[in-house]
FIPAMAR-890207 format. One line per field, with one value per residue (C-alpha): x, y, z. Coordinates in steps of 0.001 Angstrom, whole numbers, plus 500000, padded with zeros to 6 digits. Layout:
N
xx X|...
yy Y|...
zz Z|...
***
This chain:
498
xx 716540|716031|713122|713632|714980|712196|713076|711267|714509|714802|718054|721031|724644|724595|721755|722514|719890|720090|720778|722502|726142|727491|725097|725939|729719|729468|727299|729673|732703|731036|729894|733203|734496|737264|734700|732177|732958|730625|727686|724081|723441|720301|720240|717112|716049|712892|712756|711810|715425|718876|720822|720195|718529|718571|716036|712688|709592|708473|705100|704712|702306|704052|701179|700918|704003|707048|710578|711306|708266|709143|712714|711613|709073|711615|714156|711581|710434|713960|715160|712207|712796|709293|707629|710854|711301|714327|717496|719254|723035|722832|722823|726167|729325|731339|734472|732523|730711|733935|735486|732466|732440|736088|735255|732196|734142|736993|734596|733438|734964|736126|732996|730801|732643|731888|728236|728252|729647|727047|724291|725402|725693|722119|720958|722043|723362|723167|724808|727524|729782|727165|728443|726223|725853|724416|721914|720754|717089|715486|713594|715821|718106|721653|724587|727431|729731|727293|726890|730598|731379|728657|726810|723404|720532|721582|725020|726836|730375|731734|729534|730521|734166|733569|731803|734643|737102|735271|734815|738316|740902|740687|740210|741794|741913|745684|745892|743995|747064|748836|749287|747651|744271|744555|743511|740659|739441|739218|737504|733737|732726|730682|733745|736135|737769|736820|733107|732985|734631|731699|728926|725495|723903|726564|726182|722430|722837|725571|723831|720985|723459|725523|722388|721252|724622|726071|722856|721309|723564|726319|727541|728248|730465|734203|735458|737268|734173|732043|734749|735206|731445|731408|734441|732803|729552|731272|733854|732780|729924|731696|732771|730388|728174|729532|727273|727035|725267|722594|719208|717885|720846|719619|723070|721431|719379|722499|724187|721114|721291|724963|724202|721350|723531|726117|723511|722635|718937|717880|714593|713441|710204|710972|711238|712807|710428|712221|715224|715209|718332|718913|721531|719424|718479|721042|719168|715493|714298|710600|709694|707007|707452|705262|706288|706054|703828|703697|707493|707529|710721|714381|717022|720690|723910|725387|723595|725000|723150|724244|722314|722625|722976|720023|717706|718696|717090|713591|714739|717019|717272|719690|721467|722751|724771|728338|728791|730422|727604|724952|726574|726758|723055|722067|723999|724178|721028|721518|720177|716931|715946|712495|711858|709082|709234|707321|707237|705886|707838|708662|704944|704331|707590|707527|707470|710609|712568|715950|716756|720267|719049|718759|719187|721437|721651|721298|719230|719679|716933|718726|715613|713876|717111|716191|718138|716701|717814|716509|716711|717452|713792|712362|711492|712404|713292|713179|714969|716004|717947|716745|717480|716438|712723|710949|707378|705903|703555|706357|706087|709639|708778|705567|707509|710099|707370|706049|709539|709835|706557|707560|710665|708532|706372|709435|709779|706194|703615|701622|698325|699991|701945|698676|697296|700382|700353|697008|698798|696410|697354|697688|694911|696196|695212|697537|700600|701883|703688|705132|706427|709146|710892|714320|714858|718599|720108|723396|724423|726872|725865|728507|728759|729451|731926|735008|734862|731751|732873|732045|735288|734390|731782|731396|728236|727425|726834|728650|727815|726237|727861|727067|728613|727882|728714|728300|731966|733713|736979|737425|737606|736638|734442|731092|732124|735452|733554|731434|734473|736471|733594|732808|736485|736429|733380|735055|738156|736006|733952|737188|738326|740590|738687|740704
yy 472173|473729|472643|470321|472282|472343|472631|472167|470807|467148|466609|465701|464929|462140|460278|458215|455633|454642|456812|454247|454473|454015|456613|459070|458685|458942|462074|463679|462935|464146|467388|468394|471658|469929|467760|470388|469599|466625|469025|468619|465625|463997|461456|459274|457332|455293|455794|459120|459665|458675|455969|452635|449332|449703|452537|450808|452536|455062|454763|458543|459845|462144|462445|465916|467265|468933|467610|470416|469481|465773|466356|468635|466051|463197|465289|466269|462691|461276|463811|462851|459137|458431|457205|455906|452669|450477|450498|452961|452835|451609|447932|448124|447240|450120|449440|449796|452911|454652|453778|455127|458313|458941|458616|460861|463556|463356|464634|467659|471125|472603|474739|471677|469768|472638|472510|468766|469224|471898|469623|466740|468951|470160|467262|466412|462872|460397|456977|457976|455234|452494|449362|446873|443500|440226|437992|434557|433875|430503|430210|432792|435597|434265|436656|436035|435240|432682|431087|430788|429330|426702|427992|428200|426070|426566|424931|422313|423104|420978|422729|426131|425148|424144|427431|429438|427468|428214|431887|432630|429986|429809|433432|436716|439901|439805|436361|437212|437170|434205|431067|428857|430333|429322|425726|426823|429217|426324|423907|423854|424050|420848|419024|420305|417927|420166|419888|416234|415130|416466|414329|414526|416262|418970|419550|420049|422496|424565|424497|426703|429282|429218|429603|432598|434357|433354|432919|430205|427602|428388|424790|425284|428274|428101|427085|430380|432414|430797|431303|434909|435569|434187|436282|439440|438700|438254|441040|443823|445316|446055|449629|452529|453426|456633|459553|460576|457362|457147|456968|460119|462169|462105|462111|461124|464345|466438|464754|465466|469127|469288|467697|470096|473064|471838|471878|468193|467508|464892|463135|461000|458980|458471|455049|454258|451902|451474|452780|453122|453805|455140|457201|460381|460708|458385|457214|457919|457070|456382|457384|457017|460110|460532|464156|465334|462746|464775|464550|461113|461122|462085|462058|461575|461297|458879|456554|454946|452283|452588|449472|445664|444275|441924|444882|446388|443452|444864|448300|447662|444883|442117|442751|446012|444152|443221|439471|439085|440910|438964|435710|436936|437824|434563|432416|434439|435029|437478|437014|438625|439842|439518|441897|442148|445601|446232|449995|450227|447310|448867|448961|445289|443614|440641|441144|438992|441377|441942|445471|445244|444754|448125|450180|448803|445402|442330|439247|435869|433246|430009|427801|430121|431120|434780|437876|440800|444410|446998|450490|453688|454735|451536|449547|445866|444412|440650|439578|436457|435905|433676|432994|435745|436570|439665|439002|439010|436254|433815|430576|431028|434546|433378|430640|433224|435503|432566|432078|435798|435696|432596|434505|437512|435323|434743|438438|439789|440103|436913|438329|439741|436531|434568|436792|436458|432657|432609|433776|436619|440238|441923|444296|447871|448635|445886|446008|447810|445316|445974|443211|444330|442355|443637|441724|442390|442441|440845|441296|438414|435299|433584|430522|432311|430469|432610|432032|434190|437358|440770|442578|445889|448596|449360|447845|446651|449958|453262|455600|452919|451946|450150|450501|449197|446057|443510|443671|440998|441130|444853|444251|441618|443704|445275|448846|448347|447154|450302|452587|450681|450501|454211|454981|452772|454603|457956|456864|455907|459112|461105|459468|456803|453825|450746
zz 744132|740720|738554|735636|732724|730159|726520|723232|721872|722886|721002|723210|722596|725226|726915|730045|730987|734662|737704|739911|740978|737445|735986|738781|738330|734568|734739|737252|735064|731874|733475|734995|733560|731638|729832|728733|725103|725491|725099|726170|728443|729851|732698|732835|735950|736525|740310|741971|743050|741882|743704|742021|742756|746561|746257|745797|744430|747009|748787|748402|745760|743257|740786|739254|741042|739541|740003|742460|744575|744420|745580|748406|749547|749421|751349|753971|754528|754521|757107|759306|758669|757397|754221|752703|750836|750293|752388|750102|750415|754025|753055|751213|753106|754525|752471|749213|750453|751436|748066|746174|748288|747391|743701|743959|745826|743315|740645|742675|742712|746017|746135|745538|748282|750656|749600|750243|753745|754478|753146|755371|758453|758252|760457|763956|764063|766923|767166|764712|766062|766022|764322|762547|764188|762988|764742|763668|764359|764924|768196|769840|768692|768487|768227|765816|768753|770133|766723|765995|769414|769154|772220|770537|769272|765655|765464|767474|768589|765726|763149|764547|764215|760579|759803|761379|759270|756000|756920|758225|757284|753495|752465|753440|751333|751777|750172|746984|744757|746271|744214|746849|745894|742222|742841|745115|742422|739983|742377|742776|746417|746198|744819|747451|749912|752832|752009|751035|754264|756307|757744|756083|759070|759188|755463|755819|758710|757035|753639|754861|756195|752989|750869|752955|752718|749328|747341|745171|743534|746031|745836|742107|742884|743298|746717|747240|746224|748921|751547|750441|750670|754206|755156|753793|755627|758988|758590|756248|758238|761497|760803|761520|758572|756976|757833|754179|753180|755856|754171|755807|754561|750968|749351|746069|746168|746693|743705|741595|742645|741577|738187|737502|738469|735961|733191|733007|732576|735150|734393|737320|737334|733659|731988|728622|726839|723536|721598|717825|715791|712306|710517|710438|714119|715705|718833|719452|722971|723553|727120|729765|731944|735042|735587|731972|730243|727008|726577|724979|722914|723206|720473|721276|719281|721826|724222|727390|729359|732991|733921|733815|730322|730727|731322|727976|726158|726354|725207|722230|719673|720567|717261|718748|721375|720543|719880|723302|725090|723183|724242|727825|728165|726465|728942|732174|734161|737048|740561|741668|745113|746662|749545|752092|753657|756882|757272|760824|762233|765621|766479|765598|766625|768970|772713|772756|770518|772248|773387|771966|768378|766641|763483|760726|762417|760229|760852|759249|759294|758349|758236|755754|753948|754474|755522|757469|757782|760257|758775|760673|760415|761882|758768|758636|755261|754782|751600|749751|746540|743745|740111|737686|737634|736346|737517|741011|739835|738974|741030|742371|743569|745238|747037|748102|749497|751541|753044|753800|755680|757633|758716|759662|761914|764123|765007|764940|767699|768212|766903|763785|763254|763276|760520|758375|758773|756952|753826|753082|752562|755929|757075|756860|760445|761686|759478|756399|754164|750715|748447|746028|743298|742273|739010|739036|742508|741412|737772|737736|739686|741744|739507|736211|733951|733358|729600|729124|730853|729411|728674|727010|727302|723589|722135|718635|716857|716834|719718|721926|725243|728495|731960|735441|737394|734576|733566|735586|733655|734372|738152|740698|743046|742041|742908|741093|738007|738162|738346|735720|733242|733635|733024|729915|728526|729174|727249|724277|724398|724456|721244|722708|721323|720555
***
């Protein structure tokens, strides 16, 4: 990896804030040979590596290290499957990952594609055909097949039949455009005939599963959205995880290497605190940079936020949003994710942990309304969605952490479970637990009214844009929104503004 390109000149033609999937795609498109007229570009990311909101803050200490040293250390630890944090791309469904990989590769030259293949082949891979499975955890581990046939403690045969019906009978990707779905799109799930005909006990049992899978306020979502979410959960994780996206591969580090080689300045561990705008300097970005703390400002002619709109509110004045975007952030609160990450889980897991539960398998704890994910390097992540919060001290977050720990008790050794039941922080010699709040896990909640969609990437003043997955009208899937919004920004940067 090359070192960060140092320069006394902090004036750029384009500044991109956010190194998630939208920031990566935009930077790749802007830096292709045919687009070099866009000039000097800087990509700014708060985390130590690119990749987005599934890469939590790393437990590694990068204080006083250069970008080159940081990247080498991340690559070393990822290849050895140790000292990582967050699931990375592994938690996304395979269909989305394959689609994103096609788009990333489409912006590489043949030589860069060869470099990518060489980079991915540097590690020997085992279990390349392993498929993710799902287990439901109450007193015992219940497989998906057991759950859906009613042969478990969680659901009766009648309730299993109802769940199968919601997950398989009302939604199919091949039926998306058919007229029969129009009515279901306009019907709230809680108002649907199928739901209201159920007995109270069945509703209570299924509600906890729906809440765990679909998220908060699922009953206020459209009927077809809930059925689609269930279908995706039971169907979209059954293909082998693409080798390129396994956490230890470090695909995000390879992309960063490509961008640097193309002349883009990539500033990781760098946070944009505030943006000022005036006619003389265009955009002036005030920074907090852990690697180069003396480099506190950046000027740019054009500025693109590759991040959720709501997170722009603390950086720019609301007056700089377009009227449509301002209305959107005022009325739409995204969903947050609270995560409890146990880094050394394999050493503290319950004696009753089944041998057939392994890496990339998913757990669902219906009583606690919590999901679990076992990473390839033996970390277990417990997570739960909740309405938007940006502080770990918020009452809703504290309640969520309590549910995460109650779920953890079900799969930890008895002596460790007793400690965690006390509610105190775990002693470091027994367990290593990290609590992470991802303020924006889902940009657009499932119950968003269609009349407040965001429809364009251009913001309220000249030269200011936003892209990512906040643009529901551009496409109906998160990765499609990313691609479509990046394409829209490129059209405008190339002089094709409407």
